[in-house]
N, C-alpha and C positions, 0 to 999 in steps of 0.2 A: 123978105122978112123972116121966113122959115129958116133960111140958111143962117142968118145972123143969130137967131135963137139957138140953133144947134151949136154954133161955135161958142156962144156964151156958156151953154150947158157943159160943153167939153172942158172949157177953161175952169168952170166951177169944180168939176170932178178932179181935174189936175191939182187945183189948189187944195182940195180936201185930202187927196192922197199925199200931197207934200206935207200937209199938217199932220196927218196920221203917222207918216214916216218919222216925223220929228218927236213924236210922243214917246215917253218912257213910262214903264210900270212903276209901282205895282198897280195891277188892274183888278177890278172886282171880279168875283167868280160867277156872277149871274149873267154875263154876256161875253161874247167873243172879244178878245183884245182889240182895241180900235186900230191896231197896226196891221190887221189882216188885209189880204188882197182877195176880194171876192171873185176875181177872174182866174185865179190860180186853180190848179187841180188839187183837190183835197179829199181824202177819205177819212171818216172819223166815226167814233162811237161816243155817245153821251149817255151814261148810265141813268141819269135823272130824266133825260128826254126833254129838257127845258130849253136848250139852245136851238135857235132857228138858223138853218143854213142860209148864208147871205146870197147864194146864187145856185143855179143848177149845176155848177162845176163842183159843188161840195156834196159828196155822197155819204150818207149815214149808213155805211155798209160794213164797217169794221166790227169784229167780235172779240171780246175778251174771253179767252178759253179757260177752262178749269178741268183739272184731272191730272193724275200721275204726279209729276214733280212741278206742276204749274197750277196749283190749286188756288182758287179765289173764293171768297164768301161775301155775301151781302152784308152791308153795314150802313148805319145812318150816323153821320158825324158832321159837325160844323153846319148843320141845317140842310144837308143834302144826302140823298142815297148814293152809295158808292160801292166799289169792289175793293176788298182787302186781300192782299196776297198772303196766304197762309202756307204756301209752298216756298219754293226758292225763286221761281221765275214768273214773270208776267209775259205771257205769250199772246200776241195779237194777230188775229187772222184777217187777211184782206182778200175778199173774194174776187176783187179786180186787181190782183197783184201784178198782172202783166202791164198795167199802166205805167209802172215804174221802170220798165226796161230801157226807156230812152232818157231817163233822168240820172245824171251822174252824182247828184247829192240829194239826200232826202232829209227834210226837216220833220222833227217829231215834237209835237206840242202836247203837253200833258197838263191837266188840272189835278194837282196832287196835294194831299193834306200834309201840313208841316209838322211831322213827328220825327222822332229820333231815327227812324228807318231811312231817312234821306241821307244820313251822314255815315261816315265810317265808324268802326268800333271806338276810335279815339275822339269821336265827336267833331271831326274835321271833314272838310270836303274830300270826296273820293272820285276817281274816274268811273263813269258809267259806260258799260259796254253793252252792245246790242248784237245779238247773234243773227246773222243773215246767211242765206244760202240753204241748200238741202244737203243731207248726208250723201256721200262722204266728204263733200267740199263745202266747208262753211268758213265764214269770216266773222271776226269779233271786233269791229272798230269801236273806238272811244267816241262818244257823242257829246261829252262835256262833263261839267261838274255842277253840283248844287252847293252853294256856300252855307255856312252855319246859320246865317240870318234866316234861312228858309224854315228852320225849326221854330216856328212861331205859333203853332196851334191854330193855324188858319189855312184856308184854301189858297194855293199858289199856282199861278201860271208859270210853267217852266218850258223853255225851248231848247231841245237838243238838235244837233246837226251831225249826220253821218255820211261818209262817202259811200256811194254805191259802186264798189270796186269791181274789177273784172277777174273772173276765175282764171288761174294759170292754165287749166287744162284746155279751155276752148276760147278764152278771150271774151266771154259773154258775162253780163252783169250778174252778181249774186242775187239781187232782188229784181224779179221780173221775168227771168228765164231759167228754166230747169237745166241741170247738167244732163249728160247723155244717159247715165244709169243711176238715177236717184234712189236712195234707200229710205226706208221708214215711211211715215205719213207725210207726204209732200203735197197734199191736196191744195194747199194755199201758198205753195212756192217756197216754204221754209221747213223747219223741223217740227215734229210733233203736232202737225196740223195747223201751225201758225205761219206767219210771214216774217215778222220781225219780233225777236224775243228780247225783253229786258233781262239782263243777266244779274243774278244774285240781288234780288230786291225783296227779301222777306220782310213783312210788316208794312210794305207800301200800301197806301190807300189812294185810289184814283177814281175820279168821276168822268174825265174826258181823256181820250187818246186820239190824236189826229196825225195822219201822215200827209205831207205836202211837198210841193216843189220848193226849191230854195227861195226864201223870201215870202212864202205864202202867208206866214204869220208875222212877218217883220224879222228883225234881227235878234239874236240871243241877247245882245247888250241892251236892247230895248225892252225885252220881255222879262228878263231875269232880275227883277227887283222885287222886294218883299216887304209887306206890312210888318211893323214891329210887333213883338208879342206883348200880351198883357203883363203887367208887373205882378209879381207874386213873391211871398215869403219863400225862402229855401225849404227844401224837404227837412222835416225834423229828424233828429238822431234816434229814431225809433223804427221798428219794423214788425212788431207783433202785438195783436190784441186778441181777446177771447173771452168766453163766458163758460163756466162749468155750473150747470143748473143743479146737478146733484150735490156738489160741494158748496153751492150757494156762494160762489165767488165770481167776480167779474173783473176784467182788465179792459176798461174803456169800451165795453160792448153792452147794448141793451137789445132785447127782443122787441121788434116792431109789432104793434097790435092795433092797427087801424086800417082804414080804407078796405082794400081787397085782400088784406094779409092779417086777418084776425087769427088769434091762436087760443088754445086751451092747454092747461097744465094737468099733469097727473103724477101721483107718487106710485111707488111699487111697480114701475114698468121694467120688464125684462125677465130673464129666466131666474129660477130659484138659485139663490146664492149670489145674484148680481142685480138686485132690484135698485132702480134709480128714479129720481125725480127727472122729468123730461117735459118737453114742449112739442106740440104738433099743430099744424095749421087746421083751422076750421074748414077751410075749403082746399085751396091748392098751394098758396104761396106762404113761404116762411122766410122772414127777412130779418137782418141784424143791422142796427145802427151803431156807428162809431162816434163816441162822445169826444168833445173837446178838441176836434180836429187832430186827434192824437197821432194819426199816421200821415197827416198832411191835409192840404186843402184841394178843392176841385181845380184851382188854377195851377196846381203842380202838374208836372208831366205824368201822363198815364204810365203805369208800371204793371208788370206781371205780378199777379198775386197768387198765393197758394193758400187754399182753404183746407182745413182738416176737420172732419165732422165725425162724431160718434153717434150712430143711429141704430134703432132696434129693428131687426128683421123678424117681425112677428110671425109665428107659425101660421096664423090665419092668412098670410099673404101668399101661401103656396098656390101656384096656378092662377093668380089674379093679375099678373102682369103689372105689378106695382113697381114704379120707377121713381127714383129720387136723385136729385143733383142740381147743380147750378142751372138757372133758366135764362136770366138776362143780366146785363151789366151796363153801366154807363160808359160811353165812349168819349164824352167831353163834358165841359161845364155848362153847356147850353141845353142839356136834356137829350142828347143823342144816345141811342140804345142799340146794343148788339145782342143777338140771341146766341147763347152757347149751344153747340151742337147737341141735338137730342140724343144721338146715338152714344154719347159719352155719359149719359145718366146711368145710375146703378140699378140693375134689375134685382129686386129682392125675391128670394126663393123660399122664404119661410123657414130659415135655419133655426130660429129661436135664439139667436145670439146677437150681442152687440157687435156692430161692424165699425171699424175705424179705418177711414180711407181719406184720400186727398184728391183734389183737382187743382190744376194750375191753369189760370186763365190769363192770356196775354193782354197787355195794353188796357188795363182797367182804370177808369177815371173815378176818383173818390166822390164825385157828385152823387153816386148811388142811384138806385131805382126805388122811388117812393120812400126814401129814408129821411127827408127833411123833417126837422131842422138839423139832423145829424148827417155826417158823411156815411159812406157805405161801400161795400164791395158787391159781389154778385148776389142776386136774389135766388132763392131755392124754390123748387117745385116738387110737390108730391103728386104723382099721377095714380089715380084709381083707388087710393086709400091714404088716410093721413099717416105719415111716418113720424115717430117720436125721435127727437134729438135731445141728447143729454149734454153734449159738449160741442162748442164751435170755436175754432181758432182761425185767424187769418194773418198771413205774413205778406208784407210787401218785399219783393225781391229787389233790393237796392242795387244800383249800378254806378259806374263811373268813379268819382272821387268821394262818394258818400262814405262815412266812416263804417257803415255796415255793408258795404258793397261786397257781393259775392257770398253772403251768408244766407243759409236757409235754416231758420230756427225750427222748422218742422221737418227736418231731414229724415226723422224716423217714422213719419206718416206717409205711407206709400199709396200711390194711385191705384194699385191693384193688390189687395191683401193676399191674394192667392199665390203671389211669388214667395210668400213666407210659409207655404205649405208644400205638400207633395202633389198638388193638383196638376202641375205642368212638368213635362219632361225636361231633362237637362243635358241630353246627349243625342246627337245624330251623326250618321256616318254614311259615306258613299265609298265603296271599294269596287272599282270597275272590273278589276281582274278577278276578284273573288265572287263577283255577282251580288254584292251586298248593297241593298238600297234601304237603309234604315233611317227613314225620315228625311233623307237628303238625296237629290238627284241632279243630273246635268240640267241646266235651265234651258229656256227656249233660245234658239239661235235667230239672229237677224241683225242687220246693220253692222255696227262695229263689234258685235259679240257673236259672230258666226263661229260655231265650234264643230270640231271633227273628232269623233271617237274612232281610234284605230290602235293597232299594236305598236309598241315602242319599247325601247330599252336596250341594254347590251345583249350580245348574242346568247349568253347563257342565262338571261333573266328577262325574257320578253314578256310584257304585260299589256293588257288593254288599258288605254289611257285616253284622256281628252286634251286637246290643244286648241289654241286659236287658229282660225283658217288662214288668215292673211291672204296671199295671192291665190290660194287654192279655192277660195269661196267668197271673199269680200275684199276685192282690191281697193287700193287707194288710201288705206289707213296705215300710219306709221306705228300706232299703238292699237292693240286689240284687247278684247276682254273675255274672261271666263266668268260665267255666272252660274250659281247653283241654287236650285229651288228647295226651300224647306217645305216638306210635304205634310199636309193634314195638321197644321199647327203643332208640330211635334215638340216645339220648344215653348208652347203657349201662344195665346192670341196676340195680334199686333197691337191691341189696346194696352198691353202692359208697358210699364215705363222702360226706358232704355236699359239693355242688359249688358253686364260685363261678360264679354264673350272671348273664350279661348279658341284658337284656330290652329289646326295641325294639317299640313298637306305633305303627301309623298310625291316627289317630283323627280324627273329624270335629269341628271346632271350631264347633259348631252355634250360630248366633245365638239360637235359641229356648231354649238351655239355659245362658245366662250364669250363672256361679256354681256350676254343678254340678261335682262333683269325682269323681275316680277314681284308683285306684292298685292295684298288686299288694299284697294285704293279708296274708292268713294262708297259711302254708306249713308243711311238715314239715321238721324238722331233727333233729339228734342231739346230745345233751349228755351227755358222759361215758358213752357207750354206751347211753343211753336215748333212744328216738325220742319227740319231743314236738312241740307246736305252737310256732311263732314268728310274730311280727307285725312288719311293717315300721313305721317311725316315721311320724308324721303329715306330716313334711316330704316324704314320697314322693308326697303328693297332687298331682295335676295339676288345675288349675282351668280350666274352659271359659271362654274370653274372648269368643267370638262373632265370630271373624274370618271365618267362612263359608269356611274352607279346610280341606283335609286337612293335619294336622300330625303330627309324630312326638314321642314321649316315650321317655325312656331311663332305665333303672335298673340297678343292680347289687346282687345279694343274695349275700353271701359263703358261705352255709351251707345250701343247698337239698337236701333229700332228694327223690327223684322218686316217692315213694309217694303224693303228692297229697292234697288235702283235698276230700272229697266227689266224687272223680273217680278212677276206677281203670281199668286197673291202674297207670298212671303219669300224673303231672301235676306241674307246678311250683307256683307261687303262684297262689292264686285271686284274681281282681280284684274289688274292690268298687266300686260306682258309686251315686251318689245320684240319678241320673236316667237317661234312655234314651240313654246315650252309645254311639256307634257305633265299632267297630273294623273296619277293612277288612283289616289285615295285622298279624301277630304273628310275631316272630322271637326265638329263644332261642339263645345261644351259651355253651358251657362254657369257662371260662378255667382250663386245667389247671395244677396246681402243679408239675409235673415232666414229664420226657420231651420228645419232639420238639416238642410244642405248648405247652410251659411259658410262661405269661404271655401267650400269643397271644389277642387278643380279636377274633373275627370280626365283631363289631358295632362296631368302632372308629369307622366312618363315621357311626354313629347318635348317638354321644356328642355332647352339646352343647359348643360351643367355650367354654372358660373365659372369663369376663368379668372384666377387671381393675377392681377397686373401689378408689378412692383417696380419701384424706381430707386436708384442709389447714385451717389457721387463716387466716381472711380477715376482717380488720377486727373481731376479737374474736368471730367466729362460726365454727362448724364447717361446712365445705363438703365435701359428699360428691359424687363425680363418677364417671361411667363412660362408655364410648364410645357415640357416637350410633348406631352400627350394631347395638347390642345393644338393640333395641326390645322393648317388651312386658314388661319386668321390673318387679317391685314391690320397693321398698326396705323392709326390715324392721329393727327394732332390738330389743336386749335389754340388760339390765343385768348379765348373767352368762352364762358359757358352761357353767355347771354347773346342771342342772335349769332351764334357761332357758326363758322364755316369750317367744317372738318375736311382735312386734306391728307392724302396718304403720305406717310414718311418714306422718303426716297431710299434710305439705307435698307438693304436686305437683311433680314434676321439671320443670325448664325446659331446653329445648334451646337451647344456646348454642354455635354453631360445630360442632365435632365431638364435643361431649360433652353428656350430661345432667347437670344440677347441682341439688342440693338443699342449701339453706342453713338451718342450724339454730342456735338459741342455745346457748351454753355452759350446762351445768346443774350443774357442780361435782361430777360423778360419772362413773364409767366407763360407757361405752356401747359396744356392739358392733353392727355393721351387716352385713347380707348382702342379696343380690339373690335373689329367687325368681320363677320364671316358671311 
């Protein structure tokens, strides 16, 4: 009888598994999908800690990392605690990573919130890549896509699937076994301390990440279905509200005066000659309600908002550690709240002046924090003393096809007012041959940016210089990097908004490296309040021509944060090179947008002189010309200025008198020409 019972139980399990295999989502977020296999090997992390492992094969041992370029912060949204990616990457560490050495395919299950970060810039599905392996040998397989239906303002189960491919160097798997000579932090079998890294996912919000054998969670076509979003009116054609207490005018804003955010008013606040009517909190919180749903409704998508506030830095605040700034904001229409970073609040020093500054907060829901029956943005806090505010403005930074997309109506309100003064430096310089270290130095070496300082140059002009090591110190990389450290905040703190940066380098145009290329490549910037990576275009590349001379190269990057890439505490853009290119001097200059140095470029002398390019019809052909004193340029052509692909013109230029000439046949189509050096 026991045997028969056992057989019936096994048949019941088989029927249950067959039924589960046939199920399709969407599945609710409060339990594992019913398609899971409890007998499979699974490693997972649940930020909320509410999901129960279905068997002993499921280990709650994964860790979501934070730091460097993979920053996450705590958030409550959609009824659950979660992690939001505020850097560029989501890096997940698996302390049992060797378990995957024998698995040729890894399934990755995530419980992710349905916001715009899931989609590409065009609002459509995009390929998701996952970085596996340890430096210098990594792989970046595509794990799948997330369709636009997932942008539903709800929690979604999503299943990716990646191959655990074999390294060319030793035939061993990228995930589960380390290469012979790994670089960097490979403590969990991957890069930067992790195991598998989600590539380029800024703004992602996750509650669960799980790694499993193929089929451990079901099939992607079973899991990847999504609940529909709630219906909502479209965003209104507006983007700005505000209140000016001194002028007694308001644009759809009221000061909240209830609950824990009571206030008091005063006249004649401020220094002599600039007395104003202003409001301050009785205790800590100062909040503003938006009337008439003027900027939209809580059911609209969360947007980055920019707030501009004028507040009084009372002389009595000196030495009191009084801080003021955004404190909390709504993340969804269900009462989810996130805390704005405390370190971004303004420290008042007792200057006796009115301060006008801004903060940009990403992904704010108009539900507000204690603003009912009105909508709202971020709530403000005064720490250690009440701070008087005379004016408040808030802009929603619209995106997509909204008629106000891309506009910032508060563009003249800066996050750091000191950039409009002489408080920060605007120039740094490193000259290795002259021994000049003026706020700039060679950065730290390691991994793919191993650097060597030695003598280089032509026989009559040898200089000390720095180059990428390549096979002399860091084998296995086809591209390597030069990185320079900004010393002692010589250009101002990292908290300042992205800077317009001019860069000038003196490099050796080595005859042995003809065709090698270099440029400032990856850097940190900020987009709508979120720090992220940015990359310079390919036309920034400088090509070694082999003149056997020291030459200069110049670039401008309009939006550089000084938090650096693989170089701290401060750096600008990291330089990429395809060979052992030598730099003997590097200079940076900040071009300020305001104040006494507005528009001043201290590297103006390094800028190349513009070359006039002319075109004419001569005997039925097109003749392109430029001055003879502009030697060393390559003529390129393209058929469009939109998504253009520039290609060198095959015909060699002829020197005739004071001009270079290139004569081309008419082709019956538009062509565009440019000179590149």
